[in-house]
PyMOL Python script that loads the backbone (N, CA, C, O; Angstrom):
from pymol import cmd

cmd.read_pdbstr("""\
ATOM      1  N   MET A   1    -170.635 -50.003  73.549  1.00  0.00           N
ATOM      2  CA  MET A   1    -170.600 -51.290  73.305  1.00  0.00           C
ATOM      3  C   MET A   1    -170.194 -51.854  72.062  1.00  0.00           C
ATOM      4  O   MET A   1    -169.276 -52.668  71.954  1.00  0.00           O
ATOM      5  N   PHE A   2    -170.982 -51.354  70.995  1.00  0.00           N
ATOM      6  CA  PHE A   2    -170.641 -51.749  69.527  1.00  0.00           C
ATOM      7  C   PHE A   2    -169.565 -51.141  69.271  1.00  0.00           C
ATOM      8  O   PHE A   2    -168.867 -51.747  68.458  1.00  0.00           O
ATOM      9  N   LEU A   3    -169.102 -50.080  69.680  1.00  0.00           N
ATOM     10  CA  LEU A   3    -167.740 -49.451  69.070  1.00  0.00           C
ATOM     11  C   LEU A   3    -166.632 -50.138  69.512  1.00  0.00           C
ATOM     12  O   LEU A   3    -165.686 -50.267  68.736  1.00  0.00           O
ATOM     13  N   VAL A   4    -166.574 -50.659  70.758  1.00  0.00           N
ATOM     14  CA  VAL A   4    -165.543 -51.499  71.323  1.00  0.00           C
ATOM     15  C   VAL A   4    -165.638 -53.042  71.037  1.00  0.00           C
ATOM     16  O   VAL A   4    -164.658 -53.774  71.178  1.00  0.00           O
ATOM     17  N   LYS A   5    -166.896 -53.508  70.617  1.00  0.00           N
ATOM     18  CA  LYS A   5    -166.742 -54.957  70.329  1.00  0.00           C
ATOM     19  C   LYS A   5    -166.780 -54.918  68.557  1.00  0.00           C
ATOM     20  O   LYS A   5    -166.058 -55.619  67.848  1.00  0.00           O
ATOM     21  N   ASN A   6    -167.480 -54.237  68.215  1.00  0.00           N
ATOM     22  CA  ASN A   6    -167.396 -54.405  66.494  1.00  0.00           C
ATOM     23  C   ASN A   6    -166.947 -53.299  65.715  1.00  0.00           C
ATOM     24  O   ASN A   6    -167.144 -53.163  64.507  1.00  0.00           O
ATOM     25  N   GLY A   7    -166.263 -52.425  66.550  1.00  0.00           N
ATOM     26  CA  GLY A   7    -165.905 -51.066  65.785  1.00  0.00           C
ATOM     27  C   GLY A   7    -164.435 -51.265  65.111  1.00  0.00           C
ATOM     28  O   GLY A   7    -163.377 -50.869  65.600  1.00  0.00           O
ATOM     29  N   ASP A   8    -164.587 -51.914  63.970  1.00  0.00           N
ATOM     30  CA  ASP A   8    -163.423 -52.241  63.120  1.00  0.00           C
ATOM     31  C   ASP A   8    -163.076 -50.864  62.180  1.00  0.00           C
ATOM     32  O   ASP A   8    -164.085 -50.326  61.726  1.00  0.00           O
ATOM     33  N   TRP A   9    -162.059 -50.362  61.906  1.00  0.00           N
ATOM     34  CA  TRP A   9    -161.500 -49.362  60.901  1.00  0.00           C
ATOM     35  C   TRP A   9    -161.181 -50.185  59.862  1.00  0.00           C
ATOM     36  O   TRP A   9    -160.257 -50.994  59.776  1.00  0.00           O
ATOM     37  N   SER A  10    -162.236 -49.834  58.896  1.00  0.00           N
ATOM     38  CA  SER A  10    -162.148 -50.686  57.592  1.00  0.00           C
ATOM     39  C   SER A  10    -161.916 -49.599  56.388  1.00  0.00           C
ATOM     40  O   SER A  10    -162.376 -48.457  56.378  1.00  0.00           O
ATOM     41  N   VAL A  11    -161.195 -50.134  55.489  1.00  0.00           N
ATOM     42  CA  VAL A  11    -160.808 -49.370  54.326  1.00  0.00           C
ATOM     43  C   VAL A  11    -161.193 -50.198  52.972  1.00  0.00           C
ATOM     44  O   VAL A  11    -161.423 -51.404  52.890  1.00  0.00           O
ATOM     45  N   ASP A  12    -161.200 -49.330  52.050  1.00  0.00           N
ATOM     46  CA  ASP A  12    -161.754 -50.142  50.863  1.00  0.00           C
ATOM     47  C   ASP A  12    -161.005 -49.871  49.671  1.00  0.00           C
ATOM     48  O   ASP A  12    -161.485 -49.649  48.559  1.00  0.00           O
ATOM     49  N   ILE A  13    -159.791 -49.904  49.985  1.00  0.00           N
ATOM     50  CA  ILE A  13    -158.699 -49.651  48.703  1.00  0.00           C
ATOM     51  C   ILE A  13    -157.991 -50.939  48.227  1.00  0.00           C
ATOM     52  O   ILE A  13    -157.476 -51.777  48.968  1.00  0.00           O
ATOM     53  N   PRO A  14    -158.033 -50.964  47.119  1.00  0.00           N
ATOM     54  CA  PRO A  14    -157.767 -52.371  46.386  1.00  0.00           C
ATOM     55  C   PRO A  14    -156.463 -52.827  46.808  1.00  0.00           C
ATOM     56  O   PRO A  14    -155.593 -51.961  46.716  1.00  0.00           O
ATOM     57  N   GLY A  15    -156.080 -53.983  47.259  1.00  0.00           N
ATOM     58  CA  GLY A  15    -154.691 -54.505  47.661  1.00  0.00           C
ATOM     59  C   GLY A  15    -154.030 -54.257  49.035  1.00  0.00           C
ATOM     60  O   GLY A  15    -152.881 -54.455  49.430  1.00  0.00           O
ATOM     61  N   SER A  16    -155.220 -53.718  49.679  1.00  0.00           N
ATOM     62  CA  SER A  16    -154.690 -53.577  51.187  1.00  0.00           C
ATOM     63  C   SER A  16    -155.763 -54.375  51.883  1.00  0.00           C
ATOM     64  O   SER A  16    -156.803 -54.745  51.338  1.00  0.00           O
ATOM     65  N   SER A  17    -155.367 -54.647  53.341  1.00  0.00           N
ATOM     66  CA  SER A  17    -156.124 -55.384  54.310  1.00  0.00           C
ATOM     67  C   SER A  17    -157.284 -54.411  54.528  1.00  0.00           C
ATOM     68  O   SER A  17    -157.255 -53.185  54.628  1.00  0.00           O
ATOM     69  N   LYS A  18    -158.406 -55.343  54.581  1.00  0.00           N
ATOM     70  CA  LYS A  18    -159.704 -54.643  54.693  1.00  0.00           C
ATOM     71  C   LYS A  18    -159.992 -53.994  56.210  1.00  0.00           C
ATOM     72  O   LYS A  18    -160.797 -53.069  56.314  1.00  0.00           O
ATOM     73  N   SER A  19    -159.395 -54.448  57.209  1.00  0.00           N
ATOM     74  CA  SER A  19    -159.422 -53.894  58.627  1.00  0.00           C
ATOM     75  C   SER A  19    -157.761 -53.540  58.920  1.00  0.00           C
ATOM     76  O   SER A  19    -156.791 -54.289  58.798  1.00  0.00           O
ATOM     77  N   VAL A  20    -157.814 -52.261  59.305  1.00  0.00           N
ATOM     78  CA  VAL A  20    -156.376 -51.538  59.850  1.00  0.00           C
ATOM     79  C   VAL A  20    -155.995 -51.786  61.035  1.00  0.00           C
ATOM     80  O   VAL A  20    -156.282 -50.801  61.714  1.00  0.00           O
ATOM     81  N   ASP A  21    -155.443 -52.668  61.732  1.00  0.00           N
ATOM     82  CA  ASP A  21    -155.544 -53.105  63.077  1.00  0.00           C
ATOM     83  C   ASP A  21    -154.963 -51.926  64.093  1.00  0.00           C
ATOM     84  O   ASP A  21    -155.608 -51.637  65.101  1.00  0.00           O
ATOM     85  N   TYR A  22    -153.776 -51.295  63.794  1.00  0.00           N
ATOM     86  CA  TYR A  22    -153.284 -50.095  64.895  1.00  0.00           C
ATOM     87  C   TYR A  22    -154.488 -49.115  64.983  1.00  0.00           C
ATOM     88  O   TYR A  22    -154.675 -48.496  66.030  1.00  0.00           O
ATOM     89  N   LEU A  23    -155.359 -48.947  63.848  1.00  0.00           N
ATOM     90  CA  LEU A  23    -156.377 -47.804  63.937  1.00  0.00           C
ATOM     91  C   LEU A  23    -157.553 -48.376  64.561  1.00  0.00           C
ATOM     92  O   LEU A  23    -158.303 -47.695  65.260  1.00  0.00           O
ATOM     93  N   THR A  24    -157.736 -49.601  64.330  1.00  0.00           N
ATOM     94  CA  THR A  24    -158.839 -50.181  65.037  1.00  0.00           C
ATOM     95  C   THR A  24    -158.660 -50.526  66.675  1.00  0.00           C
ATOM     96  O   THR A  24    -159.607 -50.635  67.454  1.00  0.00           O
ATOM     97  N   ASP A  25    -157.336 -50.663  67.004  1.00  0.00           N
ATOM     98  CA  ASP A  25    -157.022 -50.620  68.544  1.00  0.00           C
ATOM     99  C   ASP A  25    -157.012 -49.211  69.026  1.00  0.00           C
ATOM    100  O   ASP A  25    -157.159 -49.014  70.232  1.00  0.00           O
ATOM    101  N   THR A  26    -156.880 -48.389  68.352  1.00  0.00           N
ATOM    102  CA  THR A  26    -156.648 -46.886  68.572  1.00  0.00           C
ATOM    103  C   THR A  26    -158.115 -46.542  68.965  1.00  0.00           C
ATOM    104  O   THR A  26    -158.421 -46.031  70.043  1.00  0.00           O
ATOM    105  N   TYR A  27    -158.956 -46.862  68.018  1.00  0.00           N
ATOM    106  CA  TYR A  27    -160.269 -46.372  68.049  1.00  0.00           C
ATOM    107  C   TYR A  27    -161.199 -47.057  69.267  1.00  0.00           C
ATOM    108  O   TYR A  27    -162.132 -46.515  69.859  1.00  0.00           O
ATOM    109  N   LYS A  28    -160.749 -48.202  69.434  1.00  0.00           N
ATOM    110  CA  LYS A  28    -161.430 -49.112  70.646  1.00  0.00           C
ATOM    111  C   LYS A  28    -160.915 -48.459  72.042  1.00  0.00           C
ATOM    112  O   LYS A  28    -161.696 -48.339  72.986  1.00  0.00           O
ATOM    113  N   TYR A  29    -159.845 -48.131  72.104  1.00  0.00           N
ATOM    114  CA  TYR A  29    -159.224 -47.599  73.395  1.00  0.00           C
ATOM    115  C   TYR A  29    -159.895 -46.212  73.451  1.00  0.00           C
ATOM    116  O   TYR A  29    -160.466 -46.006  74.522  1.00  0.00           O
ATOM    117  N   ILE A  30    -159.946 -45.451  72.765  1.00  0.00           N
ATOM    118  CA  ILE A  30    -160.498 -43.968  73.046  1.00  0.00           C
ATOM    119  C   ILE A  30    -162.047 -44.290  73.201  1.00  0.00           C
ATOM    120  O   ILE A  30    -162.642 -43.451  73.877  1.00  0.00           O
ATOM    121  N   ALA A  31    -162.724 -45.208  72.771  1.00  0.00           N
ATOM    122  CA  ALA A  31    -164.133 -45.479  73.021  1.00  0.00           C
ATOM    123  C   ALA A  31    -164.118 -45.868  74.296  1.00  0.00           C
ATOM    124  O   ALA A  31    -164.919 -45.334  75.062  1.00  0.00           O
ATOM    125  N   ILE A  32    -163.251 -46.829  74.763  1.00  0.00           N
ATOM    126  CA  ILE A  32    -163.402 -47.229  76.278  1.00  0.00           C
ATOM    127  C   ILE A  32    -163.035 -46.141  77.227  1.00  0.00           C
ATOM    128  O   ILE A  32    -163.685 -45.988  78.262  1.00  0.00           O
ATOM    129  N   PHE A  33    -161.964 -45.332  76.908  1.00  0.00           N
ATOM    130  CA  PHE A  33    -161.788 -44.028  78.006  1.00  0.00           C
ATOM    131  C   PHE A  33    -163.033 -43.021  77.834  1.00  0.00           C
ATOM    132  O   PHE A  33    -163.288 -42.204  78.719  1.00  0.00           O
ATOM    133  N   SER A  34    -163.629 -43.095  76.913  1.00  0.00           N
ATOM    134  CA  SER A  34    -164.872 -42.258  76.785  1.00  0.00           C
ATOM    135  C   SER A  34    -165.889 -42.727  77.578  1.00  0.00           C
ATOM    136  O   SER A  34    -166.563 -41.993  78.301  1.00  0.00           O
ATOM    137  N   LEU A  35    -166.056 -44.097  77.461  1.00  0.00           N
ATOM    138  CA  LEU A  35    -166.991 -44.485  78.415  1.00  0.00           C
ATOM    139  C   LEU A  35    -166.804 -44.406  79.779  1.00  0.00           C
ATOM    140  O   LEU A  35    -167.743 -44.148  80.532  1.00  0.00           O
ATOM    141  N   ILE A  36    -165.472 -44.641  80.240  1.00  0.00           N
ATOM    142  CA  ILE A  36    -164.844 -44.436  81.546  1.00  0.00           C
ATOM    143  C   ILE A  36    -165.175 -42.858  82.280  1.00  0.00           C
ATOM    144  O   ILE A  36    -165.575 -42.660  83.428  1.00  0.00           O
ATOM    145  N   GLU A  37    -164.913 -41.988  81.372  1.00  0.00           N
ATOM    146  CA  GLU A  37    -165.299 -40.741  81.569  1.00  0.00           C
ATOM    147  C   GLU A  37    -166.590 -40.405  81.669  1.00  0.00           C
ATOM    148  O   GLU A  37    -166.845 -39.507  82.471  1.00  0.00           O
ATOM    149  N   SER A  38    -167.582 -40.943  80.995  1.00  0.00           N
ATOM    150  CA  SER A  38    -169.072 -40.534  80.988  1.00  0.00           C
ATOM    151  C   SER A  38    -169.500 -41.256  82.482  1.00  0.00           C
ATOM    152  O   SER A  38    -170.541 -40.893  83.028  1.00  0.00           O
ATOM    153  N   LEU A  39    -168.743 -42.166  83.026  1.00  0.00           N
ATOM    154  CA  LEU A  39    -169.510 -42.855  84.229  1.00  0.00           C
ATOM    155  C   LEU A  39    -168.869 -42.114  85.233  1.00  0.00           C
ATOM    156  O   LEU A  39    -169.236 -42.599  86.303  1.00  0.00           O
ATOM    157  N   GLN A  40    -168.142 -41.239  85.416  1.00  0.00           N
ATOM    158  CA  GLN A  40    -167.729 -40.189  86.423  1.00  0.00           C
ATOM    159  C   GLN A  40    -168.615 -39.603  87.098  1.00  0.00           C
ATOM    160  O   GLN A  40    -169.593 -39.265  86.430  1.00  0.00           O
ATOM    161  N   ASP A  41    -168.649 -39.299  88.410  1.00  0.00           N
ATOM    162  CA  ASP A  41    -169.749 -38.632  89.128  1.00  0.00           C
ATOM    163  C   ASP A  41    -169.201 -36.894  89.037  1.00  0.00           C
ATOM    164  O   ASP A  41    -169.997 -35.976  89.237  1.00  0.00           O
ATOM    165  N   ASN A  42    -168.076 -36.714  88.784  1.00  0.00           N
ATOM    166  CA  ASN A  42    -167.401 -35.392  88.540  1.00  0.00           C
ATOM    167  C   ASN A  42    -168.179 -34.583  87.393  1.00  0.00           C
ATOM    168  O   ASN A  42    -168.406 -35.079  86.289  1.00  0.00           O
ATOM    169  N   GLU A  43    -168.447 -33.683  87.652  1.00  0.00           N
ATOM    170  CA  GLU A  43    -168.880 -32.634  86.534  1.00  0.00           C
ATOM    171  C   GLU A  43    -167.568 -32.419  85.913  1.00  0.00           C
ATOM    172  O   GLU A  43    -166.520 -32.694  86.498  1.00  0.00           O
ATOM    173  N   TYR A  44    -167.632 -31.857  84.554  1.00  0.00           N
ATOM    174  CA  TYR A  44    -166.572 -31.211  83.994  1.00  0.00           C
ATOM    175  C   TYR A  44    -166.396 -29.717  84.158  1.00  0.00           C
ATOM    176  O   TYR A  44    -167.424 -29.060  83.995  1.00  0.00           O
ATOM    177  N   ILE A  45    -165.254 -29.037  84.459  1.00  0.00           N
ATOM    178  CA  ILE A  45    -164.905 -27.707  84.753  1.00  0.00           C
ATOM    179  C   ILE A  45    -164.051 -27.255  83.854  1.00  0.00           C
ATOM    180  O   ILE A  45    -162.984 -27.858  83.732  1.00  0.00           O
ATOM    181  N   ASP A  46    -164.300 -26.219  83.113  1.00  0.00           N
ATOM    182  CA  ASP A  46    -163.227 -25.892  82.439  1.00  0.00           C
ATOM    183  C   ASP A  46    -162.066 -24.839  83.056  1.00  0.00           C
ATOM    184  O   ASP A  46    -162.271 -24.269  84.127  1.00  0.00           O
ATOM    185  N   PHE A  47    -160.992 -24.657  82.389  1.00  0.00           N
ATOM    186  CA  PHE A  47    -159.950 -23.959  83.370  1.00  0.00           C
ATOM    187  C   PHE A  47    -160.305 -22.516  83.982  1.00  0.00           C
ATOM    188  O   PHE A  47    -159.975 -22.133  85.104  1.00  0.00           O
ATOM    189  N   TYR A  48    -161.122 -21.707  82.924  1.00  0.00           N
ATOM    190  CA  TYR A  48    -161.554 -20.730  83.492  1.00  0.00           C
ATOM    191  C   TYR A  48    -162.569 -20.713  84.698  1.00  0.00           C
ATOM    192  O   TYR A  48    -162.562 -19.873  85.597  1.00  0.00           O
ATOM    193  N   SER A  49    -163.313 -21.610  84.595  1.00  0.00           N
ATOM    194  CA  SER A  49    -164.391 -21.864  85.894  1.00  0.00           C
ATOM    195  C   SER A  49    -163.387 -22.405  86.981  1.00  0.00           C
ATOM    196  O   SER A  49    -163.434 -21.813  88.060  1.00  0.00           O
ATOM    197  N   TYR A  50    -162.693 -23.202  86.890  1.00  0.00           N
ATOM    198  CA  TYR A  50    -161.468 -23.664  87.707  1.00  0.00           C
ATOM    199  C   TYR A  50    -160.931 -22.374  88.652  1.00  0.00           C
ATOM    200  O   TYR A  50    -161.007 -22.264  89.876  1.00  0.00           O
ATOM    201  N   LEU A  51    -160.413 -21.520  87.756  1.00  0.00           N
ATOM    202  CA  LEU A  51    -159.788 -20.161  88.276  1.00  0.00           C
ATOM    203  C   LEU A  51    -160.453 -19.478  89.129  1.00  0.00           C
ATOM    204  O   LEU A  51    -159.928 -19.034  90.150  1.00  0.00           O
ATOM    205  N   ILE A  52    -161.920 -19.271  88.771  1.00  0.00           N
ATOM    206  CA  ILE A  52    -162.580 -18.325  89.329  1.00  0.00           C
ATOM    207  C   ILE A  52    -163.411 -18.824  90.573  1.00  0.00           C
ATOM    208  O   ILE A  52    -164.099 -18.067  91.257  1.00  0.00           O
ATOM    209  N   ARG A  53    -163.255 -20.397  90.832  1.00  0.00           N
ATOM    210  CA  ARG A  53    -164.290 -20.594  91.874  1.00  0.00           C
ATOM    211  C   ARG A  53    -163.499 -20.413  93.079  1.00  0.00           C
ATOM    212  O   ARG A  53    -162.271 -20.343  93.026  1.00  0.00           O
ATOM    213  N   ARG A  54    -164.305 -20.316  94.412  1.00  0.00           N
ATOM    214  CA  ARG A  54    -163.518 -19.829  95.466  1.00  0.00           C
ATOM    215  C   ARG A  54    -162.694 -21.054  96.092  1.00  0.00           C
ATOM    216  O   ARG A  54    -161.752 -20.786  96.838  1.00  0.00           O
ATOM    217  N   LYS A  55    -163.000 -22.329  95.826  1.00  0.00           N
ATOM    218  CA  LYS A  55    -162.246 -23.396  96.603  1.00  0.00           C
ATOM    219  C   LYS A  55    -160.910 -23.393  95.933  1.00  0.00           C
ATOM    220  O   LYS A  55    -160.045 -24.040  96.523  1.00  0.00           O
ATOM    221  N   THR A  56    -160.566 -22.806  94.835  1.00  0.00           N
ATOM    222  CA  THR A  56    -159.247 -22.768  94.124  1.00  0.00           C
ATOM    223  C   THR A  56    -158.538 -21.601  94.853  1.00  0.00           C
ATOM    224  O   THR A  56    -157.347 -21.851  95.040  1.00  0.00           O
ATOM    225  N   LYS A  57    -158.958 -20.345  95.337  1.00  0.00           N
ATOM    226  CA  LYS A  57    -158.437 -19.494  96.017  1.00  0.00           C
ATOM    227  C   LYS A  57    -157.186 -18.731  95.098  1.00  0.00           C
ATOM    228  O   LYS A  57    -156.105 -18.417  95.598  1.00  0.00           O
ATOM    229  N   VAL A  58    -157.493 -18.537  93.892  1.00  0.00           N
ATOM    230  CA  VAL A  58    -156.719 -17.794  93.082  1.00  0.00           C
ATOM    231  C   VAL A  58    -156.478 -16.431  93.512  1.00  0.00           C
ATOM    232  O   VAL A  58    -157.524 -15.892  93.875  1.00  0.00           O
ATOM    233  N   GLU A  59    -155.417 -15.669  93.596  1.00  0.00           N
ATOM    234  CA  GLU A  59    -155.236 -14.224  93.648  1.00  0.00           C
ATOM    235  C   GLU A  59    -154.896 -13.609  92.394  1.00  0.00           C
ATOM    236  O   GLU A  59    -153.957 -13.947  91.674  1.00  0.00           O
ATOM    237  N   PHE A  60    -155.677 -12.731  92.190  1.00  0.00           N
ATOM    238  CA  PHE A  60    -155.602 -12.185  90.712  1.00  0.00           C
ATOM    239  C   PHE A  60    -155.084 -10.845  90.912  1.00  0.00           C
ATOM    240  O   PHE A  60    -155.273 -10.314  92.007  1.00  0.00           O
ATOM    241  N   PRO A  61    -154.494 -10.264  90.054  1.00  0.00           N
ATOM    242  CA  PRO A  61    -153.975 -10.823  88.495  1.00  0.00           C
ATOM    243  C   PRO A  61    -152.662 -11.813  88.798  1.00  0.00           C
ATOM    244  O   PRO A  61    -151.717 -11.591  89.554  1.00  0.00           O
ATOM    245  N   ILE A  62    -152.908 -12.936  87.989  1.00  0.00           N
ATOM    246  CA  ILE A  62    -151.793 -13.923  87.963  1.00  0.00           C
ATOM    247  C   ILE A  62    -150.520 -13.298  87.373  1.00  0.00           C
ATOM    248  O   ILE A  62    -150.443 -12.889  86.214  1.00  0.00           O
ATOM    249  N   ASN A  63    -149.604 -13.267  88.208  1.00  0.00           N
ATOM    250  CA  ASN A  63    -148.164 -12.496  87.954  1.00  0.00           C
ATOM    251  C   ASN A  63    -147.465 -13.032  86.945  1.00  0.00           C
ATOM    252  O   ASN A  63    -146.872 -12.185  86.276  1.00  0.00           O
ATOM    253  N   ASN A  64    -147.317 -14.216  86.579  1.00  0.00           N
ATOM    254  CA  ASN A  64    -146.238 -14.704  85.648  1.00  0.00           C
ATOM    255  C   ASN A  64    -146.505 -15.875  85.042  1.00  0.00           C
ATOM    256  O   ASN A  64    -147.199 -16.662  85.686  1.00  0.00           O
ATOM    257  N   LYS A  65    -146.135 -16.200  83.970  1.00  0.00           N
ATOM    258  CA  LYS A  65    -146.361 -17.679  83.311  1.00  0.00           C
ATOM    259  C   LYS A  65    -146.040 -18.725  84.277  1.00  0.00           C
ATOM    260  O   LYS A  65    -146.866 -19.626  84.416  1.00  0.00           O
ATOM    261  N   LYS A  66    -144.966 -18.744  84.966  1.00  0.00           N
ATOM    262  CA  LYS A  66    -144.970 -19.824  86.137  1.00  0.00           C
ATOM    263  C   LYS A  66    -146.125 -20.233  86.841  1.00  0.00           C
ATOM    264  O   LYS A  66    -146.558 -21.382  86.928  1.00  0.00           O
ATOM    265  N   GLU A  67    -146.661 -19.038  87.416  1.00  0.00           N
ATOM    266  CA  GLU A  67    -147.725 -19.281  88.455  1.00  0.00           C
ATOM    267  C   GLU A  67    -148.929 -19.621  87.589  1.00  0.00           C
ATOM    268  O   GLU A  67    -149.818 -20.215  88.200  1.00  0.00           O
ATOM    269  N   LEU A  68    -149.139 -19.393  86.387  1.00  0.00           N
ATOM    270  CA  LEU A  68    -150.048 -19.813  85.621  1.00  0.00           C
ATOM    271  C   LEU A  68    -150.017 -21.409  85.355  1.00  0.00           C
ATOM    272  O   LEU A  68    -150.966 -22.187  85.443  1.00  0.00           O
ATOM    273  N   ASP A  69    -148.584 -21.709  84.982  1.00  0.00           N
ATOM    274  CA  ASP A  69    -148.518 -23.338  84.551  1.00  0.00           C
ATOM    275  C   ASP A  69    -148.646 -24.022  85.793  1.00  0.00           C
ATOM    276  O   ASP A  69    -149.023 -25.191  85.707  1.00  0.00           O
ATOM    277  N   GLN A  70    -148.427 -23.579  86.889  1.00  0.00           N
ATOM    278  CA  GLN A  70    -148.424 -24.189  88.244  1.00  0.00           C
ATOM    279  C   GLN A  70    -150.185 -24.417  88.420  1.00  0.00           C
ATOM    280  O   GLN A  70    -150.683 -25.511  88.685  1.00  0.00           O
ATOM    281  N   LEU A  71    -150.871 -23.310  88.237  1.00  0.00           N
ATOM    282  CA  LEU A  71    -152.412 -23.522  88.458  1.00  0.00           C
ATOM    283  C   LEU A  71    -152.973 -24.495  87.395  1.00  0.00           C
ATOM    284  O   LEU A  71    -154.016 -25.125  87.572  1.00  0.00           O
ATOM    285  N   TYR A  72    -152.292 -24.567  86.394  1.00  0.00           N
ATOM    286  CA  TYR A  72    -152.800 -25.326  85.236  1.00  0.00           C
ATOM    287  C   TYR A  72    -152.564 -26.877  85.549  1.00  0.00           C
ATOM    288  O   TYR A  72    -153.429 -27.728  85.341  1.00  0.00           O
ATOM    289  N   SER A  73    -151.403 -27.126  86.028  1.00  0.00           N
ATOM    290  CA  SER A  73    -150.975 -28.434  86.508  1.00  0.00           C
ATOM    291  C   SER A  73    -152.004 -28.976  87.435  1.00  0.00           C
ATOM    292  O   SER A  73    -152.590 -30.054  87.332  1.00  0.00           O
ATOM    293  N   ASN A  74    -152.175 -27.787  88.642  1.00  0.00           N
ATOM    294  CA  ASN A  74    -153.259 -28.342  89.479  1.00  0.00           C
ATOM    295  C   ASN A  74    -154.529 -28.673  89.057  1.00  0.00           C
ATOM    296  O   ASN A  74    -155.207 -29.543  89.605  1.00  0.00           O
ATOM    297  N   TYR A  75    -154.891 -28.005  88.083  1.00  0.00           N
ATOM    298  CA  TYR A  75    -156.174 -28.031  87.324  1.00  0.00           C
ATOM    299  C   TYR A  75    -156.165 -29.571  86.739  1.00  0.00           C
ATOM    300  O   TYR A  75    -157.065 -30.341  87.075  1.00  0.00           O
ATOM    301  N   LYS A  76    -154.984 -30.040  85.741  1.00  0.00           N
ATOM    302  CA  LYS A  76    -155.393 -31.230  85.316  1.00  0.00           C
ATOM    303  C   LYS A  76    -155.157 -32.239  86.313  1.00  0.00           C
ATOM    304  O   LYS A  76    -155.595 -33.354  86.031  1.00  0.00           O
ATOM    305  N   GLN A  77    -154.499 -32.090  87.536  1.00  0.00           N
ATOM    306  CA  GLN A  77    -154.342 -33.281  88.663  1.00  0.00           C
ATOM    307  C   GLN A  77    -155.786 -33.323  89.152  1.00  0.00           C
ATOM    308  O   GLN A  77    -156.083 -34.388  89.694  1.00  0.00           O
ATOM    309  N   GLU A  78    -156.786 -32.374  89.082  1.00  0.00           N
ATOM    310  CA  GLU A  78    -157.972 -32.588  89.686  1.00  0.00           C
ATOM    311  C   GLU A  78    -158.915 -32.724  88.502  1.00  0.00           C
ATOM    312  O   GLU A  78    -159.958 -33.296  88.817  1.00  0.00           O
ATOM    313  N   PHE A  79    -158.842 -32.365  87.254  1.00  0.00           N
ATOM    314  CA  PHE A  79    -159.846 -32.798  86.615  1.00  0.00           C
ATOM    315  C   PHE A  79    -159.347 -33.251  85.235  1.00  0.00           C
ATOM    316  O   PHE A  79    -160.126 -33.329  84.285  1.00  0.00           O
ATOM    317  N   GLY A  80    -158.287 -33.495  85.152  1.00  0.00           N
ATOM    318  CA  GLY A  80    -157.733 -34.260  83.856  1.00  0.00           C
ATOM    319  C   GLY A  80    -158.409 -35.711  83.421  1.00  0.00           C
ATOM    320  O   GLY A  80    -158.971 -36.453  84.226  1.00  0.00           O
ATOM    321  N   SER A  81    -158.274 -35.955  82.159  1.00  0.00           N
ATOM    322  CA  SER A  81    -158.884 -37.234  81.980  1.00  0.00           C
ATOM    323  C   SER A  81    -157.974 -38.339  82.419  1.00  0.00           C
ATOM    324  O   SER A  81    -158.459 -39.462  82.555  1.00  0.00           O
ATOM    325  N   ILE A  82    -156.820 -38.153  82.634  1.00  0.00           N
ATOM    326  CA  ILE A  82    -155.877 -39.333  83.206  1.00  0.00           C
ATOM    327  C   ILE A  82    -156.238 -39.688  84.645  1.00  0.00           C
ATOM    328  O   ILE A  82    -156.282 -40.832  85.095  1.00  0.00           O
ATOM    329  N   GLN A  83    -156.468 -38.663  85.246  1.00  0.00           N
ATOM    330  CA  GLN A  83    -156.816 -39.038  86.622  1.00  0.00           C
ATOM    331  C   GLN A  83    -158.317 -39.343  86.972  1.00  0.00           C
ATOM    332  O   GLN A  83    -158.689 -39.988  87.953  1.00  0.00           O
ATOM    333  N   LEU A  84    -159.117 -38.778  86.018  1.00  0.00           N
ATOM    334  CA  LEU A  84    -160.545 -39.594  86.118  1.00  0.00           C
ATOM    335  C   LEU A  84    -160.539 -40.930  85.917  1.00  0.00           C
ATOM    336  O   LEU A  84    -161.209 -41.665  86.644  1.00  0.00           O
ATOM    337  N   SER A  85    -159.700 -41.459  84.799  1.00  0.00           N
ATOM    338  CA  SER A  85    -159.502 -42.774  84.564  1.00  0.00           C
ATOM    339  C   SER A  85    -158.862 -43.649  85.726  1.00  0.00           C
ATOM    340  O   SER A  85    -159.362 -44.733  86.027  1.00  0.00           O
ATOM    341  N   ASN A  86    -157.710 -43.130  86.384  1.00  0.00           N
ATOM    342  CA  ASN A  86    -157.265 -43.557  87.380  1.00  0.00           C
ATOM    343  C   ASN A  86    -158.262 -43.766  88.748  1.00  0.00           C
ATOM    344  O   ASN A  86    -158.172 -44.776  89.446  1.00  0.00           O
ATOM    345  N   ASN A  87    -159.189 -42.705  89.017  1.00  0.00           N
ATOM    346  CA  ASN A  87    -159.996 -42.883  90.037  1.00  0.00           C
ATOM    347  C   ASN A  87    -161.183 -43.859  89.577  1.00  0.00           C
ATOM    348  O   ASN A  87    -161.939 -44.339  90.421  1.00  0.00           O
ATOM    349  N   PHE A  88    -161.310 -44.115  88.311  1.00  0.00           N
ATOM    350  CA  PHE A  88    -162.233 -45.008  88.107  1.00  0.00           C
ATOM    351  C   PHE A  88    -161.877 -46.477  88.366  1.00  0.00           C
ATOM    352  O   PHE A  88    -162.663 -47.358  88.715  1.00  0.00           O
ATOM    353  N   LEU A  89    -160.621 -46.591  88.147  1.00  0.00           N
ATOM    354  CA  LEU A  89    -160.032 -48.092  88.525  1.00  0.00           C
ATOM    355  C   LEU A  89    -159.768 -48.561  89.721  1.00  0.00           C
ATOM    356  O   LEU A  89    -159.331 -49.704  89.854  1.00  0.00           O
TER     357      LEU A  89
END
""", "prot")
cmd.dss("prot")
cmd.show_as("cartoon", "prot")
cmd.util.cbc("prot")
cmd.orient("prot")
């Protein structure tokens, strides 16, 4: 709460604005997304754990980069921070 409400990015450089607006907004945006992610019921799974779990049904060895890219894309769709934020809304 304090990061979002009172979390201003300040500088002590003579002749400059005390608060840097674009950094303050970015700082608050990151704080809000961190809070949203922390409220999710889903546990975080790293990419390796995603690959070896039974539900994913990956056949090893992975033959080429295209196949690996597709698996990573599927991983991001299920466990990526953007998806978690969209699910929260």
